[in-house]
SERO-4910 file (N, C-alpha, C, O; in steps of 0.05 Angstrom, whole numbers):
BEGIN
 pado doro    nc1    nc2    nc3   cac1   cac2   cac3    cc1    cc2    cc3    oc1    oc2    oc3
  Met    A   2409  -1447   5911   2383  -1434   5907   2368  -1447   5884   2379  -1451   5862
  Gln    A   2344  -1455   5889   2328  -1469   5869   2313  -1450   5852   2303  -1430   5862
  His    A   2311  -1455   5826   2296  -1438   5808   2269  -1452   5802   2267  -1476   5805
  Val    A   2250  -1436   5793   2224  -1446   5787   2225  -1465   5763   2239  -1459   5744
  Ser    A   2212  -1487   5765   2212  -1507   5744   2202  -1494   5718   2182  -1480   5717
  Gly    A   2217  -1499   5696   2209  -1488   5670   2223  -1462   5663   2223  -1454   5640
  Thr    A   2235  -1449   5683   2249  -1424   5677   2279  -1429   5672   2289  -1451   5679
  Trp    A   2292  -1410   5661   2321  -1413   5656   2336  -1410   5682   2329  -1393   5699
  Ser    A   2357  -1426   5686   2373  -1424   5710   2388  -1398   5710   2402  -1391   5691
  Pro    A   2386  -1382   5732   2401  -1357   5734   2431  -1362   5733   2446  -1344   5724
  Tyr    A   2440  -1385   5742   2469  -1391   5741   2478  -1395   5712   2500  -1385   5704
  Leu    A   2462  -1409   5697   2469  -1413   5668   2468  -1387   5653   2486  -1381   5637
  Val    A   2448  -1371   5658   2445  -1345   5644   2468  -1327   5652   2480  -1313   5634
  Gly    A   2475  -1326   5677   2498  -1310   5686   2524  -1319   5673   2540  -1302   5664
  Met    A   2528  -1345   5671   2552  -1355   5657   2552  -1347   5628   2573  -1339   5617
  Leu    A   2529  -1350   5615   2527  -1342   5586   2532  -1313   5582   2545  -1305   5562
  Ile    A   2522  -1296   5600   2527  -1267   5597   2557  -1261   5601   2568  -1245   5587
  Gly    A   2570  -1275   5620   2599  -1272   5624   2614  -1280   5599   2633  -1266   5591
  Leu    A   2607  -1302   5587   2620  -1311   5563   2615  -1292   5539   2634  -1286   5524
  Leu    A   2591  -1282   5537   2585  -1262   5517   2602  -1237   5520   2613  -1226   5501
  Ser    A   2604  -1228   5545   2620  -1204   5551   2650  -1209   5544   2662  -1191   5532
  Met    A   2660  -1232   5551   2688  -1238   5544   2692  -1240   5513   2711  -1230   5503
  Ala    A   2673  -1252   5500   2674  -1254   5470   2673  -1226   5457   2686  -1221   5438
  Thr    A   2656  -1209   5469   2653  -1182   5458   2680  -1167   5460   2688  -1154   5441
  Phe    A   2693  -1169   5483   2720  -1157   5486   2739  -1169   5466   2755  -1155   5453
  Tyr    A   2739  -1196   5464   2759  -1209   5447   2756  -1202   5418   2775  -1196   5404
  Phe    A   2731  -1203   5408   2727  -1200   5379   2724  -1171   5370   2731  -1164   5348
  Ser    A   2714  -1153   5388   2709  -1125   5379   2724  -1105   5396   2724  -1081   5389
  Asn    A   2736  -1114   5418   2750  -1096   5436   2731  -1074   5447   2739  -1051   5451
  Lys    A   2706  -1081   5451   2686  -1062   5461   2672  -1075   5485   2669  -1100   5487
  Pro    A   2664  -1058   5504   2649  -1069   5527   2620  -1075   5520   2609  -1064   5501
  Leu    A   2608  -1093   5535   2580  -1101   5531   2564  -1079   5545   2562  -1079   5570
  Ser    A   2552  -1062   5530   2535  -1040   5542   2514  -1031   5521   2517  -1037   5498
  Val    A   2494  -1018   5531   2472  -1011   5513   2462   -982   5515   2446   -974   5498
  Ser    A   2471   -966   5534   2460   -939   5537   2465   -922   5513   2448   -907   5505
  Thr    A   2489   -925   5500   2494   -909   5476   2477   -919   5453   2469   -903   5436
  Ala    A   2471   -945   5453   2453   -955   5432   2425   -943   5434   2413   -936   5414
  Tyr    A   2415   -941   5458   2389   -928   5462   2390   -899   5453   2371   -889   5441
  Ala    A   2412   -885   5459   2415   -857   5450   2416   -856   5419   2405   -838   5407
  Arg    A   2430   -875   5407   2430   -876   5377   2402   -881   5366   2395   -868   5346
  Leu    A   2387   -899   5378   2360   -904   5369   2343   -879   5372   2326   -873   5354
  Ala    A   2346   -864   5394   2331   -839   5398   2339   -819   5376   2322   -804   5366
  Gly    A   2365   -818   5369   2374   -801   5347   2362   -809   5320   2355   -791   5304
  Leu    A   2360   -835   5315   2348   -844   5290   2319   -835   5289   2309   -826   5268
  Leu    A   2304   -837   5312   2277   -828   5313   2275   -798   5309   2258   -787   5295
  Gly    A   2294   -783   5322   2295   -754   5318   2300   -746   5290   2288   -727   5280
  Asn    A   2317   -762   5276   2322   -756   5247   2296   -760   5230   2292   -746   5211
  Leu    A   2280   -779   5238   2255   -783   5224   2236   -760   5226   2222   -753   5206
  Phe    A   2235   -747   5249   2215   -727   5254   2225   -698   5252   2211   -680   5244
  Tyr    A   2251   -694   5259   2262   -667   5258   2292   -668   5255   2307   -663   5274
  Arg    A   2301   -676   5232   2329   -681   5226   2347   -657   5233   2368   -660   5245
  Glu    A   2339   -633   5225   2356   -609   5229   2362   -605   5259   2384   -600   5267
  His    A   2341   -608   5276   2345   -605   5305   2364   -627   5315   2382   -621   5331
  Thr    A   2359   -652   5308   2375   -674   5317   2405   -671   5309   2423   -675   5325
  Glu    A   2409   -663   5285   2437   -659   5275   2451   -636   5289   2476   -636   5290
  Asn    A   2436   -617   5300   2449   -594   5314   2455   -600   5343   2469   -585   5356
  Leu    A   2444   -622   5353   2450   -629   5381   2479   -639   5384   2488   -655   5368
  Arg    A   2493   -628   5403   2522   -634   5406   2527   -664   5408   2546   -675   5396
  Phe    A   2510   -678   5424   2514   -707   5428   2514   -721   5402   2531   -739   5397
  Tyr    A   2496   -714   5384   2494   -729   5358   2514   -720   5338   2517   -732   5316
  Gln    A   2529   -698   5344   2551   -691   5327   2575   -709   5333   2591   -715   5315
  Asp    A   2577   -717   5358   2599   -736   5366   2591   -765   5363   2607   -782   5355
  Thr    A   2566   -771   5368   2556   -799   5367   2534   -799   5346   2511   -794   5352
  Lys    A   2541   -806   5322   2523   -806   5300   2500   -826   5304   2505   -849   5311
  Pro    A   2475   -817   5299   2453   -836   5300   2455   -856   5277   2450   -849   5254
  Lys    A   2462   -880   5283   2464   -901   5262   2460   -928   5274   2461   -932   5298
  Ile    A   2454   -947   5256   2451   -975   5265   2479   -987   5265   2491   -990   5244
  Glu    A   2488   -994   5289   2514  -1006   5293   2512  -1030   5312   2489  -1038   5318
  Trp    A   2534  -1041   5321   2533  -1066   5336   2516  -1063   5361   2503  -1082   5369
  Gly    A   2517  -1040   5375   2502  -1037   5400   2472  -1037   5395   2457  -1048   5412
  Val    A   2464  -1025   5373   2435  -1025   5367   2426  -1053   5361   2405  -1062   5369
  Met    A   2443  -1068   5346   2436  -1096   5341   2436  -1113   5366   2420  -1132   5369
  Leu    A   2453  -1106   5386   2453  -1120   5412   2426  -1115   5426   2415  -1134   5437
  Val    A   2416  -1090   5425   2390  -1085   5438   2368  -1101   5424   2351  -1113   5438
  Leu    A   2368  -1102   5398   2348  -1118   5384   2351  -1147   5390   2331  -1162   5393
  Gly    A   2376  -1157   5393   2381  -1185   5400   2371  -1190   5429   2362  -1212   5434
  Met    A   2374  -1171   5447   2364  -1174   5474   2334  -1177   5475   2323  -1194   5489
  Leu    A   2320  -1161   5459   2291  -1164   5457   2283  -1191   5446   2265  -1204   5457
  Leu    A   2296  -1199   5425   2290  -1226   5413   2297  -1248   5433   2282  -1267   5436
  Gly    A   2320  -1245   5446   2328  -1266   5466   2309  -1267   5490   2303  -1289   5499
  Ala    A   2299  -1244   5499   2280  -1244   5521   2254  -1258   5513   2242  -1273   5528
  Phe    A   2246  -1253   5488   2221  -1266   5478   2226  -1296   5476   2208  -1312   5485
  Ile    A   2248  -1305   5466   2254  -1334   5464   2256  -1346   5491   2245  -1368   5495
  Ala    A   2269  -1333   5510   2271  -1344   5537   2244  -1347   5550   2238  -1367   5563
  Ala    A   2227  -1326   5547   2200  -1328   5559   2183  -1349   5545   2168  -1364   5558
  Ala    A   2185  -1351   5518   2169  -1370   5503   2177  -1399   5509   2161  -1417   5507
  Thr    A   2203  -1403   5516   2212  -1431   5521   2212  -1438   5550   2221  -1459   5558
  Ser    A   2200  -1421   5567   2198  -1427   5595   2169  -1423   5604   2151  -1420   5587
  Ser    A   2165  -1423   5629   2138  -1419   5640   2132  -1390   5646   2113  -1383   5659
  Asp    A   2149  -1372   5636   2147  -1343   5642   2130  -1327   5622   2125  -1304   5626
  Met    A   2122  -1339   5600   2108  -1324   5579   2081  -1316   5589   2065  -1333   5599
  Thr    A   2075  -1290   5587   2049  -1280   5597   2041  -1257   5579   2057  -1244   5566
  Thr    A   2015  -1252   5578   2005  -1229   5563   1994  -1208   5581   1981  -1189   5572
  Ala    A   1999  -1210   5607   1989  -1191   5627   2004  -1165   5625   2029  -1164   5625
  Trp    A   1989  -1143   5622   2001  -1117   5622   2007  -1107   5650   2025  -1090   5654
  Val    A   1993  -1118   5669   1996  -1110   5697   2003  -1135   5714   1985  -1152   5718
  Pro    A   2028  -1138   5723   2035  -1162   5739   2018  -1163   5765   2009  -1142   5775
  Ala    A   2014  -1187   5775   1997  -1191   5799   2007  -1175   5823   1991  -1163   5837
  Leu    A   2033  -1174   5828   2044  -1159   5850   2038  -1130   5848   2031  -1117   5867
  Trp    A   2041  -1119   5824   2035  -1090   5819   2005  -1085   5823   1997  -1066   5836
  Glu    A   1988  -1103   5812   1959  -1099   5815   1951  -1100   5844   1934  -1084   5852
  His    A   1963  -1118   5859   1956  -1120   5888   1963  -1094   5902   1948  -1086   5920
  Arg    A   1985  -1081   5895   1994  -1058   5909   1982  -1032   5898   1975  -1014   5914
  Phe    A   1979  -1030   5872   1971  -1004   5859   1945  -1005   5843   1936   -984   5834
  Gly    A   1933  -1029   5840   1909  -1031   5825   1913  -1040   5797   1936  -1043   5788
  Pro    A   1892  -1045   5782   1893  -1057   5755   1897  -1037   5732   1892  -1044   5709
  Tyr    A   1906  -1013   5738   1907   -992   5718   1931   -995   5699   1954   -991   5708
  Ile    A   1925  -1001   5674   1947  -1004   5654   1961   -977   5650   1985   -976   5647
  Ser    A   1946   -955   5649   1958   -929   5645   1978   -922   5667   1999   -910   5661
  Leu    A   1971   -928   5691   1990   -922   5714   2015   -939   5711   2037   -929   5714
  Arg    A   2011   -965   5704   2034   -983   5701   2052   -973   5678   2077   -972   5682
  Leu    A   2041   -967   5655   2057   -958   5632   2069   -930   5638   2092   -925   5630
  Gly    A   2055   -913   5651   2065   -887   5658   2089   -889   5677   2109   -875   5673
  Met    A   2087   -906   5697   2109   -910   5716   2133   -923   5702   2156   -917   5708
  Ala    A   2127   -942   5684   2149   -954   5669   2164   -934   5652   2188   -934   5650
  Phe    A   2149   -915   5640   2161   -894   5623   2178   -876   5641   2201   -869   5633
  Val    A   2167   -867   5663   2182   -849   5681   2207   -863   5692   2228   -851   5692
  Gly    A   2204   -888   5700   2227   -903   5709   2248   -906   5688   2272   -903   5693
  Gly    A   2240   -912   5664   2259   -914   5641   2273   -888   5635   2297   -888   5630
  Ala    A   2258   -866   5637   2270   -840   5632   2291   -833   5653   2312   -822   5647
  Ile    A   2284   -839   5678   2303   -834   5700   2328   -851   5697   2351   -842   5701
  Met    A   2324   -876   5689   2347   -894   5685   2365   -885   5661   2389   -885   5663
  Ala    A   2352   -876   5640   2367   -866   5617   2383   -841   5624   2406   -838   5617
  Tyr    A   2371   -823   5639   2385   -799   5648   2409   -807   5666   2431   -796   5663
  Gly    A   2404   -825   5684   2425   -835   5702   2448   -848   5687   2471   -845   5694
  Ala    A   2441   -863   5666   2461   -877   5650   2479   -856   5636   2503   -860   5634
  Arg    A   2467   -836   5625   2482   -815   5611   2499   -800   5632   2522   -793   5627
  Leu    A   2488   -793   5655   2502   -779   5676   2525   -795   5687   2546   -784   5693
  Gly    A   2520   -821   5691   2540   -839   5703   2560   -850   5684   2577   -866   5692
  Gly    A   2558   -843   5658   2577   -853   5639   2574   -882   5632   2593   -896   5624
  Gly    A   2550   -892   5635   2544   -920   5628   2520   -931   5643   2510   -919   5662
  Cys    A   2510   -953   5632   2486   -965   5643   2493   -989   5661   2516   -994   5667
  Thr    A   2472  -1003   5670   2477  -1026   5688   2493  -1047   5674   2510  -1060   5687
  Ser    A   2489  -1052   5649   2505  -1072   5635   2533  -1063   5630   2552  -1079   5632
  Gly    A   2536  -1037   5624   2563  -1027   5619   2580  -1027   5645   2603  -1036   5644
  His    A   2569  -1018   5667   2584  -1017   5692   2582  -1045   5706   2602  -1055   5715
  Gly    A   2558  -1055   5708   2553  -1080   5723   2565  -1105   5712   2572  -1123   5726
  Ile    A   2567  -1106   5685   2578  -1130   5673   2606  -1124   5663   2625  -1136   5672
  Ser    A   2609  -1107   5643   2635  -1102   5631   2654  -1089   5650   2677  -1098   5652
  Gly    A   2646  -1068   5663   2664  -1054   5681   2672  -1071   5705   2696  -1072   5712
  Ala    A   2653  -1086   5717   2660  -1103   5739   2679  -1126   5730   2697  -1134   5745
  Leu    A   2674  -1136   5706   2692  -1157   5695   2720  -1147   5692   2739  -1163   5695
  Gln    A   2724  -1121   5687   2750  -1109   5684   2761  -1099   5711   2783  -1088   5712
  Leu    A   2746  -1104   5732   2754  -1095   5759   2757  -1065   5762   2774  -1055   5776
  Ser    A   2740  -1050   5747   2739  -1021   5748   2727  -1012   5775   2705  -1020   5781
  Val    A   2742   -996   5790   2732   -987   5816   2706   -971   5813   2687   -975   5828
  Ser    A   2705   -953   5793   2681   -937   5789   2657   -955   5782   2634   -949   5790
  Ser    A   2661   -976   5767   2640   -995   5760   2630  -1010   5785   2606  -1015   5788
  Trp    A   2648  -1018   5802   2640  -1032   5827   2624  -1014   5845   2605  -1022   5858
  Ile    A   2632   -988   5846   2617   -969   5862   2589   -965   5850   2569   -965   5864
  Ala    A   2588   -963   5823   2562   -960   5810   2545   -985   5815   2521   -982   5819
  Leu    A   2557  -1008   5813   2542  -1033   5818   2530  -1034   5846   2507  -1043   5849
  Val    A   2545  -1026   5866   2534  -1025   5893   2511  -1006   5894   2490  -1011   5907
  Cys    A   2514   -982   5881   2493   -962   5881   2468   -973   5867   2445   -968   5876
  Phe    A   2471   -988   5845   2448  -1000   5831   2433  -1018   5851   2408  -1016   5852
  Phe    A   2447  -1035   5865   2433  -1054   5883   2420  -1039   5906   2397  -1046   5914
  Val    A   2433  -1019   5918   2421  -1004   5939   2396   -990   5930   2375   -991   5943
  Ala    A   2397   -978   5906   2374   -964   5895   2351   -984   5889   2328   -978   5895
  Ala    A   2358  -1007   5878   2337  -1027   5871   2323  -1037   5896   2299  -1039   5897
  Val    A   2339  -1044   5916   2327  -1055   5940   2310  -1034   5955   2288  -1039   5964
  Ser    A   2321  -1009   5955   2306   -987   5968   2280   -982   5953   2259   -978   5966
  Thr    A   2281   -982   5927   2257   -977   5911   2236   -999   5916   2212   -993   5919
  Ala    A   2245  -1024   5916   2227  -1046   5921   2214  -1044   5948   2190  -1049   5951
  His    A   2230  -1037   5968   2218  -1034   5995   2199  -1010   5996   2178  -1012   6009
  Leu    A   2205   -989   5983   2188   -965   5982   2161   -971   5968   2140   -964   5978
  Leu    A   2163   -984   5945   2139   -990   5929   2122  -1012   5940   2098  -1010   5941
  Tyr    A   2135  -1033   5949   2120  -1057   5957   2120  -1063   5987   2107  -1081   5996
  Arg    A   2135  -1047   6002   2137  -1050   6031   2142  -1080   6038   2128  -1092   6054
  Leu    A   2163  -1090   6026   2170  -1118   6030   2181  -1124   6058   2187  -1147   6064
***
C-alpha cells in the first residue's frame, strides 16, 4: 500500500507504536493507554472549579487527579501529532475538513459540536469497557487478551459503520 508523498509511513508509525508499547511494559510494567489519563485531567479541572465535589466522587477517591506518566503520555501525543503534521504535508489550519464540508456544510459549530459529542461517547465507552482504543487495541492485543481482541473488532465495526452512515461511502 502506497502512502501519500510527504506523510509518515503507516508501517513505520505502527512499528514505532509497537516498540513504544513494549518499552512501556519493560520499563514501567504498565500498558500503553490513555483513558485514565483523560479522567485524571478531568479531575484536575474539577479540582480547579469545585474541589469539594470532585474529591467526593468515588472514582477520584480511588484514582487521584494528578499529573502522572499517563497524563504526560497524552501531552506527548499532542506534541507528537503536531510534529508529525508539521514535518509532513498534512499540516492544515482548516477547522472543517473538505470531506465534512462536502457532506454537512461549512459550519464550524456543527463540526466542533459533533466532535465534542463523539468524544463524550468515546470517553463513556472507554470507562464502560475498561479501557480505550489504545489500551485494548494496542496493549491488550499485544498481550493476546481475548477481551481486547473482541473490543478491537468492535472498534473497527463501529468505525466502518459510522463512516458509511455519515459519508455513505
